[in-house]
C-alpha positions as a Markdown table, in Angstrom:
| # | Residue | x | y | z |
|---|---|---|---|---|
| 1 | Met | 0.0 | 0.0 | 0.0 |
| 2 | Gln | 2.8 | 2.4 | 0.8 |
| 3 | Gln | 4.5 | 1.7 | -2.5 |
| 4 | Phe | 1.2 | 2.5 | -4.3 |
| 5 | Thr | 0.8 | 5.7 | -2.4 |
| 6 | Val | 4.3 | 6.8 | -3.3 |
| 7 | Ala | 3.6 | 6.0 | -6.9 |
| 8 | Leu | 0.5 | 8.1 | -6.9 |
| 9 | Val | 2.4 | 11.0 | -5.4 |
| 10 | Ala | 5.1 | 10.7 | -8.1 |
| 11 | Val | 2.5 | 10.6 | -10.9 |
| 12 | Ala | 0.6 | 13.6 | -9.4 |
| 13 | Thr | 3.8 | 15.6 | -9.1 |
| 14 | Leu | 4.6 | 15.0 | -12.8 |
| 15 | Ala | 1.1 | 15.8 | -13.9 |
| 16 | Ala | 0.9 | 19.0 | -11.8 |
| 17 | Ser | 4.3 | 20.4 | -12.7 |
| 18 | Pro | 4.2 | 23.2 | -15.2 |
| 19 | Ser | 6.0 | 22.9 | -18.5 |
| 20 | Arg | 9.7 | 23.9 | -18.1 |
| 21 | Ala | 11.6 | 26.3 | -20.3 |
| 22 | Ala | 14.8 | 25.2 | -21.9 |
| 23 | Glu | 16.9 | 26.7 | -19.1 |
| 24 | Pro | 18.2 | 23.7 | -17.2 |
| 25 | Thr | 18.7 | 23.6 | -13.4 |
| 26 | Ser | 22.0 | 22.5 | -11.9 |
| 27 | Leu | 20.8 | 18.8 | -11.8 |
| 28 | Glu | 19.3 | 19.0 | -15.3 |
| 29 | Ala | 22.7 | 20.2 | -16.7 |
| 30 | Leu | 24.1 | 16.7 | -15.9 |
| 31 | Asp | 21.5 | 14.9 | -18.0 |
| 32 | Gly | 18.5 | 15.6 | -20.3 |
| 33 | Val | 15.8 | 15.3 | -17.7 |
| 34 | Arg | 13.6 | 18.4 | -18.0 |
| 35 | Leu | 11.0 | 17.9 | -15.3 |
| 36 | Gly | 12.3 | 20.5 | -12.8 |
| 37 | Glu | 13.3 | 19.5 | -9.3 |
| 38 | Ser | 10.3 | 17.3 | -8.4 |
| 39 | Phe | 10.2 | 13.8 | -6.9 |
| 40 | Gly | 9.2 | 12.5 | -10.4 |
| 41 | Ala | 12.3 | 14.2 | -11.9 |
| 42 | Ser | 14.6 | 12.4 | -9.3 |
| 43 | Met | 13.0 | 9.1 | -10.1 |
| 44 | Leu | 13.4 | 9.6 | -13.9 |
| 45 | Arg | 16.9 | 10.9 | -13.4 |
| 46 | Arg | 17.8 | 7.7 | -11.6 |
| 47 | Ala | 16.4 | 5.7 | -14.4 |
| 48 | Val | 18.2 | 7.7 | -17.1 |
| 49 | Arg | 21.5 | 7.5 | -15.3 |
| 50 | Gly | 21.0 | 3.8 | -14.6 |
| 51 | Ala | 20.3 | 3.3 | -18.4 |
| 52 | Ala | 23.5 | 5.2 | -19.3 |
| 53 | Gly | 25.4 | 3.0 | -16.8 |
| 54 | Arg | 24.1 | -0.1 | -18.4 |
| 55 | Leu | 25.0 | 1.2 | -21.9 |
| 56 | Ala | 28.6 | 1.6 | -20.7 |
| 57 | Asp | 28.7 | -2.3 | -20.7 |
| 58 | Ser | 29.7 | -3.7 | -24.1 |
| 59 | Ser | 27.1 | -6.5 | -23.9 |
| 60 | Cys | 24.3 | -3.9 | -23.4 |
| 61 | Ala | 25.7 | -1.5 | -26.0 |
| 62 | Ala | 25.4 | -4.4 | -28.5 |
| 63 | Val | 21.8 | -3.4 | -28.8 |
| 64 | Leu | 23.1 | -0.6 | -31.0 |
| 65 | Asp | 24.3 | -3.3 | -33.5 |
| 66 | Glu | 21.2 | -5.5 | -33.1 |
| 67 | Phe | 18.7 | -2.8 | -34.0 |
| 68 | Arg | 18.8 | -0.6 | -37.2 |
| 69 | Asp | 17.4 | 2.7 | -38.3 |
| 70 | Glu | 14.7 | 3.0 | -40.9 |
| 71 | Glu | 17.4 | 3.0 | -43.7 |
| 72 | Gly | 18.8 | -0.3 | -42.4 |
| 73 | Arg | 22.0 | 1.0 | -40.7 |
| 74 | Pro | 23.0 | -0.2 | -37.3 |
| 75 | Leu | 22.2 | 2.5 | -34.6 |
| 76 | Arg | 25.9 | 2.5 | -33.6 |
| 77 | Glu | 26.7 | 4.3 | -36.9 |
| 78 | Arg | 24.5 | 7.2 | -35.8 |
| 79 | Leu | 26.5 | 7.5 | -32.6 |
| 80 | Arg | 29.8 | 7.4 | -34.5 |
| 81 | Ala | 28.5 | 10.2 | -36.7 |
| 82 | Leu | 27.7 | 12.2 | -33.5 |
| 83 | Ser | 31.2 | 11.4 | -32.1 |
| 84 | Leu | 29.5 | 10.1 | -28.9 |
| 85 | Asp | 29.5 | 6.8 | -27.0 |
| 86 | Ala | 26.2 | 5.3 | -25.9 |
| 87 | Pro | 26.3 | 6.5 | -22.2 |
| 88 | Glu | 27.1 | 10.1 | -23.3 |
| 89 | Tyr | 24.3 | 10.1 | -25.8 |
| 90 | Ala | 21.8 | 8.7 | -23.3 |
| 91 | Leu | 22.5 | 11.6 | -21.0 |
| 92 | Gln | 21.9 | 14.1 | -23.8 |
| 93 | Val | 18.5 | 12.8 | -24.8 |
| 94 | Leu | 15.9 | 15.3 | -23.6 |
| 95 | Phe | 13.1 | 14.0 | -21.4 |
| 96 | Tyr | 10.0 | 16.2 | -21.0 |
| 97 | Asp | 6.7 | 15.9 | -19.2 |
| 98 | Gly | 4.2 | 14.3 | -21.6 |
| 99 | Ala | 1.4 | 13.6 | -19.1 |
| 100 | Asn | -1.1 | 15.8 | -21.0 |
| 101 | Asp | -0.1 | 14.6 | -24.5 |
| 102 | Pro | -2.8 | 12.6 | -26.3 |
| 103 | Pro | -0.8 | 9.4 | -26.5 |
| 104 | Cys | -0.3 | 9.3 | -22.7 |
| 105 | Arg | -3.9 | 10.3 | -22.0 |
| 106 | Arg | -5.3 | 7.7 | -24.4 |
| 107 | Asn | -3.2 | 4.8 | -23.2 |
| 108 | His | -2.5 | 4.8 | -19.5 |
| 109 | Arg | -0.1 | 2.0 | -19.8 |
| 110 | Leu | 2.1 | 3.9 | -22.3 |
| 111 | Gln | 5.4 | 4.9 | -20.5 |
| 112 | Ala | 6.9 | 7.3 | -23.0 |
| 113 | His | 6.8 | 8.3 | -26.6 |
| 114 | Thr | 9.0 | 9.9 | -29.3 |
| 115 | Met | 9.5 | 10.0 | -33.0 |
| 116 | Pro | 12.4 | 8.1 | -34.6 |
| 117 | Gly | 15.4 | 10.4 | -34.9 |
| 118 | Ser | 14.0 | 13.0 | -32.5 |
| 119 | Arg | 16.2 | 13.8 | -29.4 |
| 120 | Val | 13.1 | 14.6 | -27.3 |
| 121 | Val | 11.3 | 11.9 | -25.4 |
| 122 | Arg | 7.9 | 12.6 | -23.7 |
| 123 | Ile | 7.4 | 10.9 | -20.4 |
| 124 | Cys | 4.0 | 9.5 | -19.3 |
| 125 | Pro | 3.1 | 9.1 | -15.6 |
| 126 | Ser | 3.2 | 5.3 | -15.9 |
| 127 | Leu | 7.0 | 5.4 | -16.4 |
| 128 | Leu | 7.4 | 7.1 | -13.0 |
| 129 | Thr | 5.3 | 4.4 | -11.4 |
| 130 | Leu | 7.5 | 1.8 | -13.1 |
| 131 | Ala | 10.6 | 3.6 | -11.8 |
| 132 | Leu | 9.3 | 3.2 | -8.3 |
| 133 | Thr | 8.1 | -0.4 | -8.6 |
| 134 | Asp | 10.6 | -1.9 | -11.1 |
| 135 | Pro | 13.7 | 0.3 | -11.6 |
| 136 | Asp | 15.4 | -2.3 | -13.8 |
| 137 | Arg | 12.5 | -2.3 | -16.3 |
| 138 | Ala | 12.3 | 1.5 | -16.1 |
| 139 | Glu | 15.9 | 1.7 | -17.2 |
| 140 | Ala | 15.1 | -0.7 | -20.1 |
| 141 | Val | 12.3 | 1.6 | -21.2 |
| 142 | Val | 14.7 | 4.5 | -21.2 |
| 143 | Ile | 17.1 | 2.5 | -23.3 |
| 144 | His | 14.2 | 1.6 | -25.6 |
| 145 | Glu | 13.4 | 5.3 | -26.1 |
| 146 | Val | 17.1 | 6.2 | -26.6 |
| 147 | Leu | 17.1 | 3.6 | -29.5 |
| 148 | His | 14.2 | 5.4 | -31.1 |
| 149 | Thr | 16.0 | 8.7 | -30.8 |
| 150 | Leu | 18.8 | 7.2 | -32.8 |
| 151 | Gly | 16.4 | 6.4 | -35.6 |
| 152 | Leu | 14.9 | 3.0 | -34.7 |
| 153 | Gly | 11.3 | 2.7 | -36.0 |
| 154 | Glu | 8.6 | 0.5 | -34.6 |
| 155 | Asn | 6.4 | -2.3 | -36.1 |
| 156 | Pro | 8.7 | -3.9 | -37.1 |
| 157 | Pro | 10.3 | -4.5 | -34.6 |
| 158 | Ser | 7.4 | -4.4 | -32.2 |
| 159 | Glu | 7.5 | -2.6 | -28.9 |
| 160 | Arg | 7.8 | -5.9 | -27.1 |
| 161 | Glu | 10.7 | -7.1 | -29.3 |
| 162 | Ile | 12.6 | -3.9 | -28.7 |
| 163 | Thr | 12.2 | -4.1 | -24.9 |
| 164 | Ala | 12.9 | -7.8 | -24.9 |
| 165 | Gly | 16.1 | -7.2 | -26.8 |
| 166 | Val | 17.2 | -4.5 | -24.3 |
| 167 | Leu | 16.3 | -6.7 | -21.3 |
| 168 | Arg | 18.2 | -9.7 | -22.8 |
| 169 | Arg | 21.4 | -7.7 | -23.5 |
| 170 | Cys | 21.3 | -5.3 | -20.6 |
| 171 | Arg | 20.8 | -7.5 | -17.5 |
| 172 | Arg | 22.8 | -6.8 | -14.4 |
């Protein structure tokens, strides 16, 4: 019951927080989390930093070779073009509040959404709940979204196939 209450507080904090301008706070300067200094931001920040840590492991970073962009190139090629490694890139992806976006409002199980190739990921309240209840899976969702920002489309591969690939390669 206490875990459920904490999850509700996190979701309410995200939903009630005003949209933030592009000016990052001191903590935001260390990563791309743009949710202010709320409890939800700290939960997401932990998931983003955990995902970056996982991507520092070569077996996890292999997802960049497994998945390809919409032109058939391995996602690792996009990172090379940006002169970044996977952990650096993950910390540069921008995560904004998407609680009031139509995709999050229509599907309460949706955790985040972005467009392939966009550096912006919109966070739904269910990702914050997941970060509280299953931090490992929340980190996998962050990696999943990072892959989309590098150009990975969906269907194919399906949402489940992407997350399964991340979980398979990025176990601790």
